[in-house]
C-alpha positions as CSV (number, residue, x, y, z in Angstrom):
1,M,-40.9,1.1,60.9
2,F,-37.2,0.7,61.0
3,A,-35.1,1.2,57.8
4,T,-33.5,-2.1,56.9
5,P,-29.8,-1.9,55.6
6,A,-31.0,-2.8,52.1
7,Y,-33.3,0.2,51.9
8,A,-30.6,2.5,53.3
9,Q,-28.0,1.4,50.7
10,A,-30.5,1.8,47.9
11,A,-31.2,5.4,48.9
12,A,-27.5,6.2,49.1
13,T,-26.8,5.4,45.5
14,G,-27.2,8.3,43.1
15,A,-25.5,9.7,40.0
16,G,-22.2,8.0,41.1
17,G,-23.9,4.6,41.0
18,A,-25.1,5.1,37.5
19,V,-21.7,6.0,36.2
20,A,-20.1,3.1,38.1
21,S,-22.6,0.6,36.6
22,F,-21.6,1.8,33.0
23,L,-17.9,1.8,33.7
24,P,-17.3,-1.9,32.9
25,L,-19.2,-1.5,29.7
26,I,-17.1,1.5,28.7
27,L,-13.9,-0.4,29.6
28,I,-14.9,-3.4,27.5
29,F,-15.6,-1.2,24.5
30,A,-12.3,0.5,24.8
31,I,-10.4,-2.8,25.1
32,M,-12.3,-4.2,22.0
33,Y,-11.4,-1.0,20.1
34,F,-7.7,-1.2,20.8
35,L,-7.4,-5.0,20.3
36,L,-9.7,-5.7,17.4
37,I,-11.1,-2.6,15.5
38,R,-8.0,-0.4,15.3
39,P,-5.6,-3.2,14.0
40,Q,-8.2,-4.3,11.4
41,Q,-8.5,-0.7,10.1
42,K,-4.7,-0.4,9.9
43,K,-4.5,-3.7,8.0
44,L,-7.2,-2.6,5.6
45,K,-5.5,0.8,5.0
46,E,-2.2,-1.0,4.2
47,H,-3.9,-3.4,1.8
48,K,-5.6,-0.5,0.0
49,A,-2.2,1.2,-0.4
50,M,-0.6,-2.0,-1.7
51,V,-3.4,-2.5,-4.3
52,E,-3.2,1.1,-5.4
53,A,0.6,0.8,-6.0
54,L,0.3,-2.2,-8.3
55,R,1.8,-1.8,-11.8
56,R,2.8,-3.8,-14.8
57,G,5.4,-6.5,-14.1
58,D,4.7,-7.0,-10.4
59,Q,4.4,-10.7,-9.4
60,V,1.3,-11.1,-7.3
61,L,-0.7,-13.7,-5.3
62,T,-4.5,-13.7,-5.6
63,A,-7.0,-14.7,-3.0
64,G,-7.6,-17.9,-5.0
65,G,-4.0,-18.9,-4.8
66,I,-3.0,-18.0,-8.3
67,V,0.5,-16.6,-8.7
68,G,1.2,-14.5,-11.8
69,K,2.7,-11.4,-13.3
70,V,0.5,-8.3,-13.8
71,A,0.2,-7.7,-17.6
72,T,-2.1,-4.7,-17.7
73,V,-3.7,-2.5,-15.0
74,G,-7.2,-1.4,-15.9
75,A,-8.8,1.8,-14.6
76,D,-12.0,-0.1,-13.8
77,G,-10.6,-2.1,-10.9
78,M,-9.5,-5.0,-13.1
79,L,-6.1,-6.5,-13.6
80,E,-4.9,-8.8,-16.3
81,V,-2.5,-11.3,-14.7
82,E,-0.4,-13.6,-16.8
83,I,-0.2,-17.0,-15.1
84,A,1.7,-18.9,-17.9
85,P,3.1,-17.9,-21.3
86,N,0.2,-16.6,-23.4
87,V,-2.3,-17.4,-20.6
88,K,-3.9,-14.2,-19.1
89,V,-6.6,-14.1,-16.5
90,R,-8.6,-11.0,-15.5
91,V,-9.0,-10.5,-11.8
92,M,-10.5,-7.9,-9.6
93,R,-7.9,-5.5,-8.1
94,H,-9.1,-6.1,-4.5
95,T,-8.5,-9.9,-4.7
96,I,-4.7,-9.4,-4.7
97,T,-3.5,-10.6,-1.3
98,Q,0.2,-10.2,-1.6
99,V,2.8,-8.7,-3.9
100,M,5.6,-11.3,-4.3
101,S,8.1,-9.0,-6.1
102,K,7.9,-5.4,-7.3
103,T,9.3,-4.2,-10.5
104,E,11.7,-1.3,-10.5
105,P,10.4,2.0,-11.8
106,A,11.6,3.0,-15.3
107,A,14.5,5.4,-15.3
108,G,13.3,8.8,-16.7
């Protein structure tokens, strides 16, 4: 008929115990957001801006390792990249991984 210490401790936990049990889960999610999700979103945003700024004459590197000069920029998401004299390859715009050198804008 006596209350054991285990029963007494179980009765003492209430709403504070529920919040305390979820606190580690919330902290893990916050750490994952700041270490993984946020930097990946920033990198994706920078890549999108780089791809949107491509124009004729830029020297680019594709995901397949092809280095060439942009010959034409299509509105349908395609680029025509010249990889050798008179050799042009059509690539998707999002496969450009790096712009090696930019061309200067034409003086108005």
